[in-house]
All heavy atoms as an XYZ file, in Angstrom:
511
protein
N      -0.623     24.057     -6.751
C       0.130     23.343     -7.756
C       1.617     23.196     -7.428
O       2.254     22.361     -8.012
C      -0.024     24.030     -9.113
C      -1.423     24.036     -9.624
S      -1.877     22.404    -10.171
C      -3.438     22.744    -10.878
N       2.182     24.004     -6.537
C       3.607     23.834     -6.268
C       3.938     22.476     -5.669
O       5.010     21.935     -5.918
C       3.946     24.946     -5.287
C       2.765     25.799     -5.157
C       1.629     25.137     -5.828
N       3.010     21.902     -4.890
C       3.273     20.591     -4.293
C       3.323     19.527     -5.380
O       4.211     18.670     -5.393
C       2.205     20.258     -3.229
C       2.338     21.214     -2.046
C       2.323     18.822     -2.783
C       1.245     21.078     -1.029
N       2.381     19.586     -6.325
C       2.364     18.620     -7.424
C       3.619     18.756     -8.273
O       4.208     17.753     -8.697
C       1.115     18.812     -8.282
N       4.034     19.974     -8.514
C       5.245     20.193     -9.301
C       6.476     19.668     -8.563
O       7.358     19.056     -9.172
C       5.412     21.679     -9.605
C       6.635     21.994    -10.396
N       6.817     21.531    -11.677
C       7.744     22.698    -10.087
C       7.994     21.954    -12.121
N       8.576     22.663    -11.164
N       6.526     19.882     -7.271
C       7.664     19.397     -6.481
C       7.712     17.884     -6.476
O       8.787     17.288     -6.623
C       7.580     19.936     -5.054
N       6.560     17.224     -6.322
C       6.533     15.755     -6.348
C       6.913     15.220     -7.720
O       7.624     14.228     -7.828
C       5.146     15.244     -5.948
C       4.782     15.395     -4.483
C       3.340     14.982     -4.246
C       5.717     14.598     -3.611
N       6.421     15.874     -8.770
C       6.751     15.438    -10.125
C       8.255     15.550    -10.386
O       8.870     14.646    -10.931
C       5.977     16.261    -11.140
C       6.033     15.691    -12.538
C       5.180     16.467    -13.543
N       3.808     16.631    -13.090
C       3.219     17.817    -12.891
N       3.864     18.939    -13.093
N       1.975     17.888    -12.493
N       8.852     16.650     -9.959
C      10.285     16.819    -10.177
C      11.096     15.872     -9.304
O      12.179     15.439     -9.684
C      10.702     18.265     -9.913
O      10.511     18.580     -8.556
N      10.559     15.518     -8.139
C      11.247     14.587     -7.254
C      11.313     13.200     -7.874
O      12.338     12.522     -7.817
C      10.532     14.533     -5.900
C      11.081     13.550     -4.870
C      12.439     14.029     -4.379
C      10.110     13.425     -3.712
N      10.214     12.761     -8.478
C      10.157     11.410     -9.029
C      10.564     11.323    -10.491
O      10.739     10.227    -11.015
C       8.744     10.833     -8.870
C       8.419     10.479     -7.448
C       7.463     11.192     -6.752
C       9.071      9.442     -6.815
C       7.160     10.871     -5.436
C       8.781      9.114     -5.507
C       7.826      9.836     -4.819
N      10.706     12.435    -11.180
C      11.006     12.406    -12.606
C      12.336     11.717    -12.891
O      12.431     10.898    -13.802
C      11.014     13.824    -13.172
N      13.340     12.003    -12.114
C      14.647     11.405    -12.349
C      14.711      9.945    -11.958
O      15.485      9.164    -12.526
N      13.913      9.544    -11.024
C      13.972      8.181    -10.513
C      12.861      7.285    -11.047
O      12.749      6.137    -10.619
C      13.895      8.199     -8.986
C      15.087      8.905     -8.383
O      16.193      8.803     -8.896
N      14.858      9.631     -7.314
N      12.061      7.776    -11.978
C      10.932      7.012    -12.481
C      11.381      5.721    -13.160
O      10.786      4.661    -12.942
C      10.102      7.860    -13.439
C       8.766      7.298    -13.855
C       7.896      7.057    -12.630
C       8.065      8.239    -14.804
N      12.425      5.784    -13.937
C      12.906      4.578    -14.618
C      13.470      3.572    -13.618
O      13.292      2.362    -13.777
C      13.960      4.942    -15.661
C      14.299      3.813    -16.598
C      13.090      3.277    -17.358
O      12.218      4.068    -17.739
O      13.030      2.041    -17.565
N      14.137      4.048    -12.585
C      14.638      3.147    -11.547
C      13.489      2.441    -10.842
O      13.552      1.241    -10.562
C      15.471      3.919    -10.527
C      16.792      4.406    -11.042
C      17.538      5.157     -9.960
C      18.797      5.780    -10.493
N      19.501      6.543     -9.461
N      12.429      3.188    -10.559
C      11.253      2.600     -9.907
C      10.625      1.541    -10.808
O      10.250      0.461    -10.353
C      10.240      3.704     -9.531
C      10.817      4.597     -8.447
C       8.913      3.102     -9.087
C      10.018      5.834     -8.158
N      10.533      1.828    -12.098
C       9.971      0.851    -13.040
C      10.828     -0.402    -13.121
O      10.302     -1.519    -13.197
C       9.820      1.479    -14.417
C       8.682      2.469    -14.486
C       8.509      3.023    -15.865
N       7.402      3.970    -15.880
C       7.284      4.965    -16.729
N       8.208      5.153    -17.657
N       6.258      5.771    -16.678
N      12.150     -0.245    -13.110
C      13.043     -1.405    -13.136
C      12.850     -2.272    -11.891
O      12.804     -3.503    -11.985
C      14.503     -0.963    -13.227
C      14.873     -0.453    -14.601
O      14.160     -0.790    -15.567
O      15.872      0.285    -14.699
N      12.746     -1.644    -10.738
C      12.536     -2.383     -9.498
C      11.203     -3.113     -9.531
O      11.107     -4.275     -9.143
C      12.636     -1.438     -8.284
C      14.073     -0.947     -8.127
C      12.158     -2.114     -7.020
C      14.243      0.167     -7.128
N      10.162     -2.445    -10.032
C       8.849     -3.085    -10.130
C       8.880     -4.283    -11.075
O       8.260     -5.307    -10.808
C       7.795     -2.079    -10.585
C       7.405     -1.129     -9.486
O       7.600     -1.417     -8.318
N       6.865      0.015     -9.862
N       9.603     -4.160    -12.188
C       9.731     -5.296    -13.112
C      10.486     -6.450    -12.471
O      10.135     -7.610    -12.644
C      10.443     -4.861    -14.392
C       9.512     -4.332    -15.445
C      10.242     -4.060    -16.747
N       9.999     -2.661    -17.075
C      10.918     -1.712    -17.136
N      12.181     -2.003    -16.949
N      10.594     -0.473    -17.412
N      11.525     -6.125    -11.726
C      12.348     -7.164    -11.110
C      11.559     -7.976    -10.097
O      11.694     -9.204    -10.024
C      13.556     -6.517    -10.432
C      14.468     -7.502     -9.750
C      15.644     -6.805     -9.101
C      16.538     -7.788     -8.381
N      17.656     -7.124     -7.710
N      10.727     -7.328     -9.307
C      10.004     -8.012     -8.243
C       8.542     -8.282     -8.597
O       7.735     -8.543     -7.707
C      10.091     -7.203     -6.948
C      11.497     -7.125     -6.421
C      12.228     -5.942     -6.497
C      12.114     -8.239     -5.873
C      13.527     -5.873     -6.021
C      13.408     -8.179     -5.399
C      14.108     -6.993     -5.477
O      15.388     -6.920     -5.010
N       8.191     -8.255     -9.877
C       6.804     -8.482    -10.293
C       6.364     -9.911    -10.013
O       5.217    -10.156     -9.634
C       6.638     -8.158    -11.768
N       7.279    -10.851    -10.176
C       6.935    -12.248     -9.900
C       7.768    -12.722     -8.705
O       8.977    -12.496     -8.658
C       7.241    -13.155    -11.112
O       8.605    -13.015    -11.465
C       6.383    -12.765    -12.304
N       7.109    -13.362     -7.752
C       7.850    -13.836     -6.577
C       8.792    -14.982     -6.936
O       8.496    -15.803     -7.808
C       6.761    -14.301     -5.620
C       5.573    -14.534     -6.465
C       5.688    -13.642     -7.649
N       9.927    -15.025     -6.274
C      10.916    -16.074     -6.541
C      10.717    -17.289     -5.659
O      11.248    -18.353     -5.948
C      12.323    -15.526     -6.332
C      12.729    -14.550     -7.408
C      14.163    -14.153     -7.218
N      14.164    -12.782     -6.699
C      15.218    -12.163     -6.268
N      16.368    -12.757     -6.238
N      15.129    -10.931     -5.826
N       9.988    -17.150     -4.579
C       9.759    -18.282     -3.694
C       8.275    -18.630     -3.711
O       7.424    -17.784     -3.981
C      10.218    -17.978     -2.247
C       9.469    -16.768     -1.687
C      11.702    -17.732     -2.192
C       9.719    -16.523     -0.230
N       7.981    -19.874     -3.421
C       6.589    -20.287     -3.367
C       6.119    -20.240     -1.919
O       6.862    -20.593     -1.000
C       6.411    -21.702     -3.920
O       7.244    -22.593     -3.180
C       6.812    -21.759     -5.385
N       4.889    -19.805     -1.747
C       4.322    -19.711     -0.406
C       3.449    -20.932     -0.132
O       2.688    -21.364     -0.993
C       3.466    -18.452     -0.281
C       4.255    -17.178     -0.264
S       3.229    -15.763      0.114
C       2.331    -15.580     -1.402
N       3.563    -21.440      1.056
C       2.728    -22.568      1.444
C       1.329    -22.059      1.796
O       1.105    -20.860      1.972
C       3.345    -23.304      2.630
O       3.366    -22.467      3.759
N       0.398    -22.971      1.913
C      -0.979    -22.596      2.234
C      -1.095    -21.890      3.586
O      -1.792    -20.872      3.677
C      -1.891    -23.837      2.192
C      -3.366    -23.572      2.439
C      -3.924    -22.644      1.376
C      -4.123    -24.878      2.486
N      -0.426    -22.357      4.651
C      -0.514    -21.618      5.920
C       0.011    -20.177      5.827
O      -0.551    -19.268      6.444
C       0.336    -22.434      6.889
C       0.337    -23.812      6.325
C       0.270    -23.630      4.843
N       1.042    -19.982      5.033
C       1.582    -18.629      4.872
C       0.573    -17.755      4.138
O       0.333    -16.605      4.514
C       2.931    -18.668      4.123
C       3.400    -17.277      3.740
C       3.979    -19.361      4.967
N      -0.043    -18.294      3.105
C      -1.058    -17.532      2.370
C      -2.235    -17.181      3.267
O      -2.759    -16.066      3.216
C      -1.539    -18.323      1.164
C      -0.534    -18.389      0.061
C      -1.087    -19.143     -1.109
N      -0.038    -19.377     -2.078
C      -0.237    -19.454     -3.366
N      -1.454    -19.372     -3.843
N       0.771    -19.657     -4.182
N      -2.662    -18.134      4.088
C      -3.780    -17.872      4.992
C      -3.417    -16.821      6.035
O      -4.239    -15.964      6.386
C      -4.232    -19.169      5.663
C      -4.906    -20.189      4.741
C      -5.200    -21.465      5.500
C      -6.153    -19.616      4.117
N      -2.189    -16.875      6.542
C      -1.742    -15.879      7.522
C      -1.703    -14.484      6.897
O      -2.138    -13.501      7.517
C      -0.381    -16.255      8.072
N      -1.220    -14.394      5.673
C      -1.182    -13.094      4.997
C      -2.588    -12.589      4.710
O      -2.862    -11.386      4.823
C      -0.366    -13.191      3.708
C       1.135    -13.353      3.902
C       1.817    -13.587      2.566
C       1.726    -12.152      4.598
N      -3.481    -13.484      4.346
C      -4.871    -13.092      4.126
C      -5.493    -12.589      5.420
O      -6.205    -11.573      5.434
C      -5.671    -14.273      3.569
C      -7.153    -14.006      3.338
C      -7.340    -12.952      2.261
C      -7.857    -15.295      2.971
N      -5.231    -13.284      6.525
C      -5.753    -12.851      7.820
C      -5.199    -11.473      8.194
O      -5.933    -10.625      8.731
C      -5.405    -13.874      8.897
N      -3.931    -11.235      7.912
C      -3.352     -9.924      8.206
C      -3.984     -8.833      7.355
O      -4.211     -7.715      7.832
C      -1.835     -9.957      7.986
C      -1.043    -10.697      9.051
C       0.410    -10.836      8.612
C      -1.137     -9.995     10.383
N      -4.279     -9.134      6.089
C      -4.941     -8.147      5.234
C      -6.332     -7.821      5.765
O      -6.733     -6.652      5.807
C      -5.052     -8.671      3.804
C      -3.790     -8.547      3.034
C      -4.035     -8.881      1.567
N      -2.790     -9.340      0.982
C      -2.596    -10.520      0.444
N      -3.570    -11.392      0.379
N      -1.422    -10.842     -0.050
N      -7.073     -8.857      6.139
C      -8.424     -8.641      6.671
C      -8.341     -7.825      7.959
O      -9.124     -6.882      8.159
C      -9.134     -9.991      6.894
C     -10.426     -9.809      7.671
C      -9.399    -10.673      5.560
N      -7.405     -8.144      8.825
C      -7.225     -7.411     10.078
C      -6.910     -5.940      9.800
O      -7.460     -5.038     10.438
C      -6.097     -8.070     10.878
C      -5.766     -7.388     12.170
C      -6.651     -7.396     13.244
C      -4.544     -6.741     12.338
C      -6.345     -6.775     14.440
C      -4.228     -6.119     13.524
C      -5.131     -6.125     14.573
O      -4.818     -5.509     15.749
N      -6.058     -5.690      8.830
C      -5.712     -4.314      8.479
C      -6.933     -3.575      7.947
O      -7.175     -2.423      8.317
C      -4.589     -4.294      7.441
C      -4.151     -2.927      6.941
C      -3.574     -2.117      8.083
C      -3.152     -3.071      5.821
N      -7.714     -4.220      7.101
C      -8.911     -3.578      6.576
C      -9.922     -3.292      7.684
O     -10.570     -2.238      7.683
C      -9.547     -4.448      5.489
C      -8.768     -4.512      4.174
C      -9.411     -5.513      3.226
C      -8.673     -3.143      3.538
N     -10.050     -4.191      8.633
C     -10.951     -3.961      9.767
C     -10.462     -2.768     10.593
O     -11.254     -1.905     10.987
C     -11.079     -5.228     10.637
C     -11.751     -4.925     11.958
C     -11.833     -6.309      9.883
N      -9.175     -2.690     10.839
C      -8.640     -1.557     11.605
C      -8.851     -0.233     10.876
O      -9.222      0.775     11.494
C      -7.154     -1.763     11.888
C      -6.809     -2.792     12.945
C      -5.286     -2.897     13.087
C      -7.432     -2.455     14.275
N      -8.628     -0.220      9.578
C      -8.847      1.004      8.805
C     -10.324      1.363      8.805
O     -10.692      2.545      8.918
C      -8.297      0.842      7.369
C      -8.725      1.994      6.474
C      -6.774      0.734      7.396
N     -11.183      0.353      8.696
C     -12.618      0.606      8.755
C     -13.052      1.190     10.091
O     -13.849      2.121     10.144
N     -12.519      0.635     11.168
C     -12.831      1.178     12.492
C     -12.325      2.603     12.656
O     -12.990      3.449     13.258
C     -12.242      0.290     13.586
C     -12.948     -1.030     13.837
C     -12.133     -1.888     14.808
C     -14.334     -0.784     14.385
N     -11.152      2.866     12.131
C     -10.609      4.219     12.197
C     -11.474      5.189     11.420
O     -11.775      6.300     11.900
C      -9.172      4.228     11.655
C      -8.427      5.545     11.695
C      -8.195      5.971     13.139
C      -7.118      5.428     10.960
N     -11.915      4.803     10.227
C     -12.787      5.665      9.430
C     -14.125      5.864     10.129
O     -14.657      6.980     10.165
C     -12.989      5.054      8.045
N     -14.673      4.795     10.707
C     -15.936      4.905     11.437
C     -15.804      5.867     12.615
O     -16.658      6.735     12.815
C     -16.371      3.522     11.921
C     -17.551      3.556     12.835
C     -18.831      3.786     12.341
C     -17.396      3.371     14.203
C     -19.927      3.833     13.191
C     -18.487      3.408     15.063
C     -19.749      3.637     14.544
O     -20.833      3.688     15.394
N     -14.755      5.721     13.370
C     -14.538      6.602     14.524
C     -14.366      8.052     14.070
O     -14.869      8.979     14.722
C     -13.314      6.131     15.304
C     -13.003      6.950     16.526
C     -14.098      6.860     17.560
C     -13.706      7.599     18.810
N     -14.754      7.653     19.785
N     -13.693      8.265     12.961
C     -13.497      9.607     12.433
C     -14.834     10.230     12.038
O     -15.120     11.384     12.372
C     -12.549      9.561     11.232
C     -12.297     10.889     10.605
C     -11.512     11.820     11.235
C     -12.852     11.193      9.376
C     -11.273     13.061     10.660
C     -12.629     12.418      8.791
C     -11.835     13.356      9.438
N     -15.670      9.452     11.350
C     -16.977      9.955     10.924
C     -17.869     10.234     12.125
O     -18.550     11.261     12.181
C     -17.629      8.962      9.940
C     -16.852      8.949      8.644
C     -19.086      9.319      9.687
C     -17.229      7.839      7.697
N     -17.862      9.346     13.119
C     -18.679      9.550     14.311
C     -18.212     10.779     15.081
O     -19.023     11.570     15.567
C     -18.638      8.292     15.203
C     -19.216      8.561     16.585
C     -19.383      7.148     14.544
N     -16.900     10.967     15.159
C     -16.367     12.135     15.869
C     -16.746     13.421     15.159
O     -17.069     14.416     15.800
C     -14.833     12.027     15.988
O     -14.512     10.803     16.645
C     -14.263     13.182     16.769
N     -16.722     13.420     13.828
C     -17.082     14.624     13.086
C     -18.566     14.935     13.187
O     -18.957     16.102     13.146
C     -16.719     14.460     11.610
C     -15.250     14.601     11.253
C     -15.055     14.431      9.761
C     -14.711     15.953     11.699
N     -19.395     13.921     13.308
C     -20.839     14.138     13.334
C     -21.332     14.683     14.683
O     -22.458     15.115     14.793
C     -21.583     12.848     13.001
O     -21.373     11.888     14.011
N     -20.520     14.663     15.701
C     -20.935     15.174     17.013
C     -20.790     16.641     17.118
O     -20.203     17.403     16.640
C     -20.138     14.505     18.122
C     -20.557     13.089     18.279
C     -19.882     12.486     19.462
N     -20.286     11.076     19.560
C     -19.925     10.299     20.524
N     -19.156     10.740     21.472
N     -20.326      9.063     20.553
């Protein structure tokens, strides 16, 4: 429990600042074109594939 308490005390003072920042950037100020959206989607899929491969390799390594 000391780790949870330390994290809670670390973020307790800055929680309102974090909420303000989240409110400020909740809606994007610029519009994205279709190619930009597709590129970001491709990057997300690529990241998920890499994480999946990493998890697969971890499970295979543990099973040996």
